[in-house]
C-alpha positions in Angstrom: -29.3 -2.2 -13.6 -27.9 0.0 -16.3 -25.0 1.0 -14.1 -24.2 -2.7 -13.4 -24.3 -3.5 -17.1 -22.1 -0.5 -17.9 -19.5 -1.6 -15.3 -19.5 -5.2 -16.7 -19.1 -3.8 -20.2 -16.2 -1.6 -19.1 -14.4 -4.6 -17.6 -15.1 -6.8 -20.6 -11.8 -6.0 -22.3 -9.9 -6.9 -19.1 -11.8 -10.3 -18.9 -11.0 -11.0 -22.6 -7.3 -10.0 -22.0 -7.0 -12.3 -19.0 -8.4 -15.1 -21.1 -5.8 -14.4 -23.9 -3.0 -14.2 -21.3 -4.2 -17.5 -19.8 -4.1 -19.3 -23.2 -0.6 -17.9 -23.9 0.5 -19.1 -20.5 -0.8 -22.6 -21.1 0.9 -22.7 -24.5 4.1 -21.9 -22.8 3.5 -24.7 -20.2 2.9 -27.2 -23.0 6.1 -26.2 -24.8 8.2 -26.4 -21.7 6.8 -29.8 -20.9 7.8 -31.1 -24.3 11.4 -30.1 -23.6 11.6 -33.0 -21.2 11.6 -35.4 -24.1 12.4 -35.7 -27.8 15.2 -34.0 -29.8 15.7 -31.2 -27.2 16.7 -33.6 -24.4 18.6 -35.9 -26.7 20.7 -33.0 -28.0 21.6 -31.7 -24.6 22.4 -35.3 -23.4 24.8 -35.8 -26.3 26.6 -32.6 -25.3 26.9 -33.7 -21.7 28.2 -37.2 -22.8 30.9 -35.6 -25.0 32.0 -33.2 -22.2 31.6 -35.4 -19.2 31.5 -39.1 -20.2 29.0 -41.9 -20.8 27.8 -44.7 -18.5 30.6 -46.5 -16.6 30.7 -50.1 -17.5 33.4 -52.1 -15.6 34.2 -55.7 -16.6 35.4 -58.2 -14.1 39.2 -59.1 -14.4 40.5 -61.9 -16.6 43.1 -64.3 -15.2 45.6 -66.2 -17.3 48.5 -68.3 -16.0 51.5 -70.3 -17.3 52.8 -73.3 -15.3 56.2 -74.8 -15.8 57.0 -78.5 -15.7 60.5 -77.8 -14.4 60.2 -76.0 -11.1 63.9 -75.3 -10.9 63.7 -73.0 -13.9 60.2 -71.5 -13.7 60.9 -68.8 -16.3 62.2 -71.0 -19.1 60.0 -70.2 -22.2 60.8 -73.6 -23.7 59.2 -75.5 -20.9 55.9 -73.7 -20.2 52.4 -75.2 -20.3 49.3 -72.9 -20.3 46.9 -74.0 -17.6 44.1 -72.6 -15.4 45.4 -73.8 -12.1 46.0 -70.3 -10.8 42.5 -69.3 -9.6 40.7 -66.2 -8.6 39.5 -67.2 -5.1 38.1 -63.9 -3.9 36.7 -60.6 -5.3 36.1 -57.7 -2.8 35.0 -54.6 -4.7 34.0 -51.2 -3.3 32.4 -48.4 -5.4 31.6 -44.9 -4.2 29.4 -42.9 -6.5 29.1 -39.2 -5.7 26.5 -37.3 -7.8 27.7 -34.1 -9.5 24.7 -33.1 -11.6 25.4 -31.2 -14.8 22.9 -28.7 -16.2 22.4 -27.9 -19.9 19.7 -25.4 -20.8 16.7 -26.2 -18.7 17.6 -29.8 -17.9 19.8 -31.5 -15.3 21.6 -34.7 -16.1 22.7 -37.4 -13.6 26.5 -37.1 -13.9 28.7 -38.6 -11.2 32.3 -39.3 -10.0 33.0 -42.8 -9.0 35.9 -44.1 -6.9 36.6 -47.8 -7.6 38.7 -50.1 -5.5 38.8 -53.9 -6.2 40.8 -56.3 -4.1 41.3 -59.7 -5.9 43.0 -62.7 -4.3 44.5 -65.2 -6.7 46.1 -68.5 -5.7 48.5 -70.9 -7.4 46.6 -74.1 -6.6 49.3 -76.4 -7.9 52.6 -77.8 -6.7 54.5 -76.0 -9.5 55.7 -72.4 -9.9 53.7 -70.3 -12.3 53.4 -67.0 -13.9 50.1 -65.2 -13.5 48.5 -62.4 -15.5 45.5 -60.6 -14.0 44.2 -58.1 -16.6 41.6 -55.6 -15.7 39.8 -53.8 -18.6 39.2 -50.1 -18.0 35.8 -48.5 -18.7 35.1 -47.2 -22.2 37.3 -44.6 -24.0 34.7 -42.0 -23.4 35.2 -42.1 -19.7 37.9 -39.9 -18.0 39.9 -42.1 -15.7 42.6 -40.9 -13.2 44.3 -41.8 -9.8 45.1 -45.3 -11.2 46.9 -47.8 -9.0 47.8 -51.5 -9.3 49.3 -53.0 -6.2 50.3 -56.6 -5.3 50.9 -56.9 -1.6 51.3 -53.2 -1.3 53.9 -53.0 -4.1 53.6 -51.8 -7.6 56.1 -54.3 -8.9 54.6 -56.1 -11.9 51.9 -53.5 -12.5 51.0 -52.8 -16.1 49.1 -49.6 -16.9 47.9 -48.4 -20.3 44.9 -46.6 -21.8 42.9 -49.8 -22.3 43.6 -52.0 -19.2 45.4 -52.4 -16.0 47.2 -55.7 -15.2 49.5 -57.4 -12.8 52.0 -59.9 -14.2 54.4 -61.8 -12.1 55.7 -65.1 -10.7 53.8 -67.2 -8.1 55.3 -70.1 -6.2 53.4 -73.3 -5.7 50.5 -72.8 -3.3 51.2 -69.0 -3.1 48.4 -66.4 -2.7 48.6 -62.8 -3.8 46.2 -59.9 -3.1 46.0 -57.6 -6.2 44.4 -54.2 -5.5 43.1 -52.0 -8.4 42.1 -48.5 -7.8 40.9 -45.6 -10.1 38.5 -42.7 -10.2 36.2 -42.1 -13.2 33.5 -39.8 -14.4 30.3 -41.1 -15.8 26.6 -40.4 -16.3 23.4 -42.2 -15.3 24.6 -45.8 -14.8 27.4 -47.8 -13.2 27.7 -51.4 -14.3 29.9 -54.3 -13.1 29.9 -57.0 -15.7 30.7 -60.6 -14.7 31.8 -61.7 -18.1 33.8 -64.7 -16.9 32.0 -65.6 -13.7 31.7 -69.3 -14.0 32.8 -70.8 -10.7 33.5 -67.4 -9.2 34.0 -67.6 -5.4 33.7 -65.2 -2.5 32.3 -62.3 -4.5 31.4 -59.2 -2.6 30.5 -55.9 -4.4 29.5 -52.8 -2.3 28.2 -49.7 -4.0 27.6 -46.5 -2.0 25.6 -43.8 -3.8 25.4 -40.3 -2.3 23.6 -37.2 -3.5 21.2 -38.9 -5.9 17.6 -38.0 -6.2 16.7 -41.6 -6.6 18.2 -44.9 -7.9 16.9 -48.0 -9.6 18.0 -51.2 -11.2 17.2 -51.7 -15.0 15.3 -54.6 -16.3 17.5 -57.7 -16.4 19.9 -56.4 -13.9 20.6 -58.2 -10.6 19.0 -56.6 -7.5 21.3 -56.2 -4.5 21.2 -58.8 -1.7 21.1 -56.0 0.9 20.1 -52.4 0.5 20.2 -49.7 3.2 18.4 -46.6 2.0 18.3 -43.1 3.4 16.4 -41.0 0.8 16.3 -37.9 3.0 20.1 -37.9 3.2 20.2 -39.0 -0.5 22.3 -42.0 0.4 22.1 -45.7 -0.6 24.4 -48.5 0.6 24.0 -51.6 -1.7 25.7 -55.0 -1.6 25.9 -58.0 -3.8 27.5 -60.9 -1.9 27.7 -64.5 -3.1 29.8 -67.5 -2.0 29.6 -68.9 -5.5 28.5 -67.4 -8.8 27.9 -69.9 -11.6 26.2 -67.5 -14.1 27.1 -64.2 -15.6 24.6 -61.7 -14.2 24.8 -57.9 -15.0 24.9 -55.6 -12.0 23.8 -52.1 -12.8 22.9 -49.1 -10.7 20.9 -46.4 -12.4 20.7 -42.9 -11.1 18.1 -40.3 -12.0 18.4 -36.6 -12.7 17.1 -33.8 -10.7 13.7 -32.4 -11.7 14.3 -30.3 -14.7 13.8 -26.6 -14.6 11.5 -26.8 -17.5 9.1 -29.0 -15.5 9.2 -26.6 -12.6 8.6 -23.5 -14.7 5.9 -25.4 -16.7 4.0 -25.9 -13.4 4.2 -22.2 -12.7 2.8 -21.4 -16.2 -0.2 -23.7 -15.6 -1.1 -21.9 -12.3 -0.1 -18.4 -13.4 -3.7 -17.4 -14.6 -5.2 -18.2 -11.2 -2.5 -16.2 -9.5 -3.1 -13.3 -11.9 -6.8 -13.2 -11.0 -6.0 -13.2 -7.3 -3.3 -10.5 -7.8 -5.8 -8.3 -9.7 -8.5 -8.8 -7.1 -6.1 -7.7 -4.3 -4.9 -4.6 -6.3 -8.5 -3.6 -7.2 -9.6 -4.1 -3.6 -6.8 -1.9 -2.2 -7.6 0.7 -4.8 -11.2 0.7 -3.8 -10.2 0.9 -0.2 -8.2 4.0 -1.0 -11.1 5.5 -3.0 -9.2 5.1 -6.3 -10.5 3.8 -9.6 -8.1 1.9 -11.9 -8.9 2.6 -15.6 -9.4 -0.3 -17.9 -6.2 0.4 -19.8 -4.1 0.6 -16.6 -5.7 -2.7 -15.6 -4.5 -4.3 -18.9 -1.0 -3.0 -18.3 -0.8 -4.3 -14.7 -2.1 -7.7 -15.8 0.4 -7.8 -18.7 3.3 -6.8 -16.4 2.4 -9.5 -14.0 2.2 -12.3 -16.6 5.4 -11.3 -18.4 7.2 -12.2 -15.2 6.9 -15.9 -16.0 8.4 -15.8 -19.5 11.1 -13.5 -18.2 11.9 -16.1 -15.5 12.1 -18.9 -18.1 14.5 -17.0 -20.4 16.7 -15.8 -17.5 17.4 -19.3 -16.3 17.6 -20.7 -19.8 20.1 -18.2 -21.1 22.3 -18.0 -18.0 22.9 -21.6 -17.0 24.8 -20.7 -13.8 21.6 -19.1 -12.4 19.3 -21.6 -10.6 15.5 -21.2 -10.6 15.4 -19.5 -7.2 17.9 -16.9 -8.2 15.9 -16.5 -11.5 12.8 -15.9 -9.4 14.5 -13.1 -7.5 15.9 -11.4 -10.5 12.7 -11.6 -12.5 10.5 -10.5 -9.6 12.9 -7.6 -8.8 12.7 -6.3 -12.4 8.9 -6.5 -12.7 8.5 -5.2 -9.1 10.4 -2.0 -9.9 8.3 -1.4 -13.0 5.0 -2.0 -11.1 6.1 0.1 -8.1 6.7 3.0 -10.6 3.3 2.5 -12.0 1.6 2.3 -8.6 3.1 5.6 -7.7 0.8 7.3 -10.2 -2.2 5.2 -9.2 -1.8 5.8 -5.5 0.8 7.8 -3.6 4.5 7.1 -3.0 4.1 5.5 0.4 1.4 3.1 -0.9 3.4 2.5 -4.0 6.4 1.2 -2.0 4.4 -0.7 0.7 2.0 -2.2 -1.9 4.7 -3.1 -4.3 6.8 -4.9 -1.7 3.9 -6.8 -0.1 2.2 -7.8 -3.3 5.4 -8.8 -5.1 6.7 -10.8 -2.1 3.4 -12.7 -2.0 2.6 -13.1 -5.7 6.1 -13.3 -7.2 8.0 -15.0 -4.5 5.9 -16.8 -1.9 3.3 -18.4 -4.1 5.6 -19.4 -7.0 8.2 -20.9 -4.5 5.4 -22.8 -2.8 4.5 -24.4 -6.2 8.1 -25.6 -6.6 8.0 -27.6 -3.3 5.2 -30.2 -4.1 5.2 -31.7 -0.6 4.5 -28.3 1.0 2.5 -26.5 -1.7 -0.9 -26.8 0.1 0.4 -25.8 3.4 2.3 -22.7 2.1 -0.6 -21.5 0.0 -2.9 -21.7 3.0 -0.3 -19.7 5.0 -0.2 -17.1 2.2 -4.0 -16.7 2.1 -4.1 -16.3 5.9 -1.4 -13.6 5.7 -3.5 -11.7 3.0 -6.7 -12.0 5.1 -4.8 -10.8 8.2 -3.6 -7.8 6.4 -7.2 -7.0 5.2 -8.5 -7.3 8.8 -5.8 -5.0 10.1 -6.5 -2.4 7.5 -10.2 -2.5 8.3 -9.7 -2.2 12.0 -7.1 0.6 11.6 -9.7 2.6 9.6 -12.5 1.8 12.0 -14.6 0.1 9.3 -15.4 -2.9 11.3 -19.1 -2.7 12.3 -20.5 -4.1 15.6 -24.0 -4.9 16.7 -25.4 -2.6 19.5 
């Protein structure tokens, strides 16, 4: 009884140290979770907006026309009458949104590149010649816009392009129809909106939005949901369509994209589970030492526990400081550094062969396999069970190899 009490007393510092390491790990987890909100995320978001661009808000085109009472001289400025007899009779719009996530610190932001193509048919619904002006406001000044085109019947004649808007201005004969095509590419973040500011009596409206590479999408409160939606979440593709014969109101059409899971959330999950993995790691190390007839001193146990737990803060700082390194690369770098130190330490506790084999096996299981399994929520349970089976298989093989398996006569 005294021997048992003495053994427990000798291990008490290790138990206390594990408790302190656990508390520190959970504090890290809470701090990392808080980085998904508040001033930290707002500051990073502002940086991304300034470097990449804000939401893309595209207004529908505005149509103005001038009709002349004397059709023989349709361009005489002294004889024009402003009217609304040139009508927008069709709007066929196609938008392709390709996600290109930007990372700042430990957070990802839903940035994208959008290719916009709008085909608008206008008609001079009178018996007089007219001059039409179809103006098309560009997204806000914070959005980078390029590859701009304005075509009327395949020709750029009459196109007006400046930093605020695109337009087509030109003559239309009585009863004439023209197809005006507007194209551009733009960068934005989080949302694309098509605003029907002057939609009263709008006819033959068809907006198709194709989103690719997004983790998920949604439609904000007050926005019009699509008439048809074809989703393929596994391929991360959504094909959305708003199609109406007549639009009498001015609805807002907005597609909202969402960011990838932040690295701080992923590492926070590891910090919450790290104490459990530490206890399992120490049990395996002590078990192997006992199997080899070795005894690990309390101080050495404290050092091994500390080295294992420092792996998680090291991972957090590696991926935070070096933004080009993703979490899996950070896992490999951090595990490699700690594994070398632990293997060097094992060499003095065991022998060189065992130091190498033990270091490789334990570090692969406890610093790669189990952490990665926690980063894949849908497979976490399955992968952890596989890891436990692998450990038990190794124990059985060791027991059989040494002839320690007892059988009944």
